[in-house]
C-alpha positions in Angstrom: 0.3 0.3 -0.1 2.9 2.4 1.0 4.3 2.0 -3.1 0.6 2.6 -4.3 0.3 5.5 -2.1 3.6 6.9 -3.4 3.1 6.6 -6.9 -0.6 8.0 -6.7 0.9 10.7 -4.6 -1.9 10.2 -1.6 -1.8 9.2 1.7 -1.3 5.4 2.6 -5.0 5.7 4.4 -6.7 7.0 1.4 -5.2 3.9 -0.5 -6.0 1.5 2.4 -9.6 3.2 2.6 -10.2 2.6 -1.3 -9.2 -0.9 -1.3 -11.2 -1.8 1.9 -14.5 -0.1 0.2 -13.6 -2.2 -2.9 -13.6 -5.4 -1.1 -16.6 -4.7 0.8 -18.1 -3.7 -2.4 -17.3 -7.1 -3.8 -15.2 -5.3 -6.7 -12.0 -6.8 -5.2 -12.7 -10.6 -4.7 -9.5 -11.8 -3.9 -5.8 -10.9 -3.0 -2.9 -13.2 -4.3 1.4 -13.5 -4.3 3.0 -14.8 -6.8 6.8 -15.3 -5.8 9.3 -14.7 -8.7 10.5 -18.3 -9.0 7.2 -19.5 -8.5 6.5 -18.5 -11.9 7.6 -21.1 -14.8 9.1 -19.0 -17.5 9.3 -21.9 -19.9 5.3 -22.4 -19.5 3.5 -21.9 -22.7 1.1 -19.0 -22.9 -1.6 -17.6 -24.9 -4.4 -15.5 -25.4 -8.0 -16.6 -26.5 -10.8 -14.5 -27.7 -14.4 -16.0 -26.6 -17.4 -15.2 -28.1 -20.8 -15.9 -25.4 -24.6 -16.9 -26.2 -26.7 -13.8 -24.9 -27.4 -14.3 -21.5 -24.9 -17.0 -20.8 -22.1 -14.6 -19.7 -22.6 -14.7 -15.8 -22.3 -18.7 -15.7 -20.0 -18.9 -18.3 -17.7 -16.5 -17.2 -17.7 -18.0 -13.5 -16.7 -21.3 -15.1 -13.9 -20.0 -17.2 -12.4 -18.1 -14.3 -12.0 -21.3 -12.3 -10.1 -23.1 -15.1 -6.3 -23.6 -13.3 -4.9 -22.5 -16.9 -6.6 -19.0 -16.6 -4.1 -16.3 -15.5 -6.0 -13.2 -16.6 -10.1 -13.0 -18.0 -11.1 -9.8 -19.3 -14.2 -8.5 -20.7 -14.1 -6.4 -23.8 -16.6 -4.5 -26.3 -16.9 -5.6 -30.0 -16.6 -9.0 -32.1 -15.4 -11.4 -29.2 -16.7 -10.9 -25.1 -13.8 -11.9 -23.4 -10.2 -12.4 -23.6 -8.2 -14.9 -21.4 -4.7 -15.1 -20.8 -3.9 -18.8 -20.5 -0.8 -20.6 -19.2 0.0 -24.2 -18.9 3.1 -26.3 -18.4 2.9 -28.1 -21.9 1.0 -28.2 -25.2 -1.0 -31.0 -24.5 -2.1 -29.2 -21.2 -2.7 -25.6 -23.2 -5.0 -28.0 -25.6 -7.0 -29.5 -22.6 -7.9 -26.0 -21.4 -8.9 -24.7 -24.8 -11.1 -27.8 -25.2 -12.6 -27.1 -21.8 -13.6 -23.5 -22.5 -15.2 -24.4 -25.8 -17.2 -27.1 -23.8 -18.7 -24.6 -21.2 -22.3 -23.7 -22.2 -22.9 -20.4 -23.7 -19.7 -20.4 -25.6 -20.3 -20.0 -29.3 -16.7 -19.8 -30.5 -13.0 -19.0 -29.8 -9.6 -18.0 -31.2 -6.6 -18.7 -29.8 -3.2 -17.5 -30.1 0.0 -18.6 -28.5 2.2 -15.8 -27.1 6.3 -15.9 -27.9 8.3 -13.1 -26.4 7.4 -10.2 -24.3 7.7 -6.8 -26.1 6.5 -4.9 -22.6 8.9 -2.4 -21.2 8.8 -1.4 -17.4 7.6 2.0 -16.6 9.3 3.6 -13.8 
């Protein structure tokens, strides 16, 4: 919280109160810690765009979010309803995760791309 307060140029208590309110309101559902040595740099990563049937999104999102290969799940506007960032130990596991996503009731279509090199830079 201290780092967030410093970056946002506000008091630590302001950050703490805001996080508490977001948690109470259900915007933040959970907190997690990922240690650097726990991230498998050799794991396969990819993004899958997902089209959902009308009125199926809540149940489908809940199911997809529960898959262990899902790193992040984003809603979007446009041709696709969701973008899922996946991580798997090997191609077989990755393929199984895609098949499980496709089997979720309400999923109409998917398109998947494997990620190779990260071209992002740090913003300090």
